[in-house]
C-alpha positions in Angstrom: -7.4 12.5 -2.7 -6.0 9.2 -1.5 -6.8 10.3 2.1 -10.4 10.9 1.2 -10.7 7.6 -0.6 -9.4 5.8 2.4 -11.7 7.7 4.7 -14.7 6.7 2.6 -13.6 3.0 2.4 -13.1 2.8 6.2 -16.5 4.6 6.8 -18.4 2.2 4.5 -16.7 -0.8 6.1 -17.4 0.4 9.6 -13.8 0.6 10.6 -12.0 3.3 12.6 -8.4 4.3 12.5 -6.8 5.3 15.8 -3.0 5.8 15.5 -0.9 7.9 18.0 0.8 10.8 16.2 4.2 9.9 17.6 3.9 6.5 16.0 3.2 8.0 12.6 6.3 10.1 12.9 8.5 7.1 13.9 7.0 5.0 11.1 8.2 7.3 8.3 11.6 5.7 8.1 10.7 2.1 8.5 10.2 -0.9 6.3 7.1 -2.9 6.9 6.8 -6.5 5.7 3.3 -7.9 5.3 3.1 -11.5 4.2 1.4 -13.8 3.7 -2.0 -12.2 3.1 -5.0 -14.0 4.5 -7.3 -12.3 2.0 -7.3 -9.5 -0.5 -8.8 -7.2 2.1 -5.5 -7.2 3.9 -4.0 -5.2 1.1 -6.9 -2.8 0.8 -7.1 -1.9 4.5 -3.3 -1.7 4.9 -3.1 0.6 1.9 -6.0 2.7 3.3 -4.4 3.0 6.7 -1.1 4.3 5.2 -3.2 6.8 3.2 -5.0 7.9 6.4 -1.7 8.4 8.2 -0.5 10.4 5.1 2.5 8.1 5.1 4.3 7.2 1.8 3.9 3.6 0.8 5.7 1.6 -1.8 5.3 -2.1 -2.4 6.7 -4.7 -4.8 4.4 -6.1 -7.4 4.8 -8.4 -10.4 5.9 -6.1 -13.3 3.1 -7.1 -15.6 0.8 -5.0 -13.3 2.7 -1.9 -14.1 2.2 -2.2 -17.9 0.4 0.5 -19.9 -2.9 -1.3 -20.1 -3.5 -0.8 -16.4 -3.2 3.0 -17.0 -0.7 3.5 -14.2 -3.2 2.4 -11.6 -0.9 0.2 -9.6 2.0 2.6 -9.9 -0.3 5.4 -8.6 -1.1 3.1 -5.6 2.7 2.8 -4.9 3.6 -0.3 -6.8 7.1 -1.0 -8.0 7.2 -3.5 -10.8 9.6 -6.4 -10.3 10.6 -8.8 -13.1 10.6 -12.3 -11.7 12.1 -13.9 -14.9 15.6 -13.6 -13.6 17.3 -13.2 -10.2 18.3 -9.7 -9.3 18.9 -9.9 -5.6 16.4 -7.1 -5.1 15.2 -8.0 -1.6 
């Protein structure tokens, strides 16, 4: 389902995804750091590209976005809630 959502978003935006298959295989055991964002679109298109490559994606997000009132939306996207109230040496 995520693949088809990403394909639709890229189609509507007029974007194409061209990634060599050998790069997809090598990227499965990597950590990608993307910061700072220049706009919110960076996140949307990066997320979509990972979905198009069918590559698992996890990202750190403020823990309040993983609360019940978001119905698990950000967790479904791959978000891992991080409490910023105390230092935990997470990264």
